[in-house]
N, C-alpha and C positions, 0 to 999 in steps of 0.2 A: 476577199474574206470579210472587210465592215458588211460588207450586202447580207451576209449569211448568219452575221453574230446575233441579230434580233431574234431570227428564225429560231438559233441554237439555243437561245435563252428561253422562248417561248416553249419550243419542245422540253427542254430539259425541267421546266418548271410543271409539265404537265406530265412529263415522269413522276417528277417528285410527288405531285397530287395523288396521282393513281397510286406510288407507292404507300403514300399514308393511309387512303381510303382501306385500300386492301388490308394492312396491316390491321387498323380498328375490326375491321369486318372477323376477321380469323381471330383475332385476342379474345371476343366476345363470345364466339361461339363454345359451345358446351361439349365437356370432353370425356370419354367415356374408357372405361376400363372394361375388358373381355376375360371371361375365363372359361375352362372346359365344363361342362357339366357334370356332378358326381352326386352320388348317393351318400348319405350321413344323417346323423340325430341331429334335430334342432333342438336346440338349447336356448332356454329364456331365461335369463337370473333376473329375480325382483328383490329388491332391498326398500323393505319398509319396517315400521314398528308396531307394535299392538300386541293382541292377545290370539293366539291359535286354540281352537276351537276343534275337539276331535270329531269325527264324523258319526262316532256311535258311543253312546255315554251308558255302561250297565253299573247299577247297584248290586253289590256282591255283600250278602248276609248271611250270619249263620242261626240256626233254629235252636243253638242252646249258647250257654255263656260259660265262659272258662278263660283260664290263661293260657296265651299263646306260646306252647313250647317251642314250635321251629318255624322258621322263616323260609321260604326259598327263594324268594323275590327282593329284589333290593330296588330303586328310585330307577325308575325307568326302565325296567327289565321287560324285555320281550317275553310274552308267555301265549302259548298255545291254549287252544280250547280244551278242556279237561285235564290241564296240567294240576298238578298240587303246588299251590301257591303257599297253605300254610297248615299248621297243626294245631288242634286246639288239644291242653292235657287231657289224654283218654284216661288216666287212672280211675277217677270217681265214675266217670261212666260204665268202664269196663267192669267194675264193682258191682255195680246197680243190675250188670246183664248176671255177674254171676249171682245175687241173690234173687234176683226174678227167677233164675233156671231152678235155683231152691223151693222158690215157692211154686214152682209149675212142677216139679217131684214129687212134693208134698201134699198139692192137692189131687195129683194123680193116685196118690198112694190113697188117699181119703175117698176119692172116687172108686177103689178097687175094692174097698173095705165096704162102702154102702152098698156096691154091688152084691158082695155075697149077704150081705144082712138082708138086704131085701128077697136074695133067693131063697135063704133060709126062712125067714118069716112068711113068704108064698108055700113055701113047702109043710110048714107048721099049721098055717092056716087050711090047706087042703086035708089036712088031718084032723083039723078040729083042736088043736091042742093050741092054738093064738087066737088072739080076738079081731075082728076088722079096725079098732083101733090101732093094735101093732102093726097090721099092714100097712095100713095109710101113712102112719110115720115111717116107716122104712121106706116107704116111695118117696115120701116127700124128700127125706134125708136123701136119696139116689137123686135125685132132680137138683137139689141142691149142691150137691157133688161138681155135677156134672155142668154147673153154672160158674161153681168157683174155679173149675180147670178153664173155661173159659175166658174169666178175667183175668186168671193170672197170666195166661198164655198172651192176653192182649199187653199186659205190663211188660211182660217179655219182649215181646213185638217194639215196643215204644223204646224199651230200654235200649233194643240191638240199633234201631232208628238212629238214635240219639248218638250212639256210638259210632257210629257212619257218618254223622254229621259234623265230626268233630276232626274231619278231614275235609279241608278248603280246597276247591280246585276252579280254574278258572272258565266263565262259561263262552268267552270268544277269544280270537287271537287278537292280540292287542298289546298294550304297553302299560304297566303297573305299577304301584309304590305304596308297599305297606307300610303303615304311618301311626299304627298301635299294636301296642303289646296287650289289650284286653280286649276280649271280645264279649259284645253284649249281643243280643238279638237283633238281629236288622242293623246293626249299627258296626259290622264288625271289622268292614274294610273301608279304606280310603285310596283311591288311587287316583294319578293323573292331577293331583293336587287340587278335585273337586270333588273327592270322595266316591270317585269311580274307577272302575275299568273303560279303558277308553281304546279305540278303535282308530287309530291315524292313517290317512291316507294323500 
């Protein structure tokens, strides 16, 4: 028995060394976790500080001046292209349209009278009972009346266009904010904190 004792110690020592070496190798190896492949959305979260700039800034203005009577959007309101966002008080512009319509009617009546006078003067001139000067004056009055109708019609068209401009719409889909209650030409709207309508993506 004493003869085999040194061999047993050597064999035990070798086994112990082999066990320690194997344990060190396996403990340093990388471990992996596996999972089944599935389909799903890719989500990425970013936390940062700074200023967000819209993809598109649109300056929205008005061609007429006046007090805003109605607001249809609030801070950070989502709007669609063509949506009414504000209404300028149309009372004065409607009165201007009504006055212009009266001016056109008066000019048309004057034109009708000028045509009658010109026709009468031509008939009198044909029978030698009116002078050439009277005929010339009647024709000139007729042309003047025709021009006056065009002038009054132009004023009516402008008044109607101004009335239409009292309704302000959004030119794009986006987010807006009305911050003024008085409207001046080209400075009627301020949106997205930068004086614009913004389209954010």
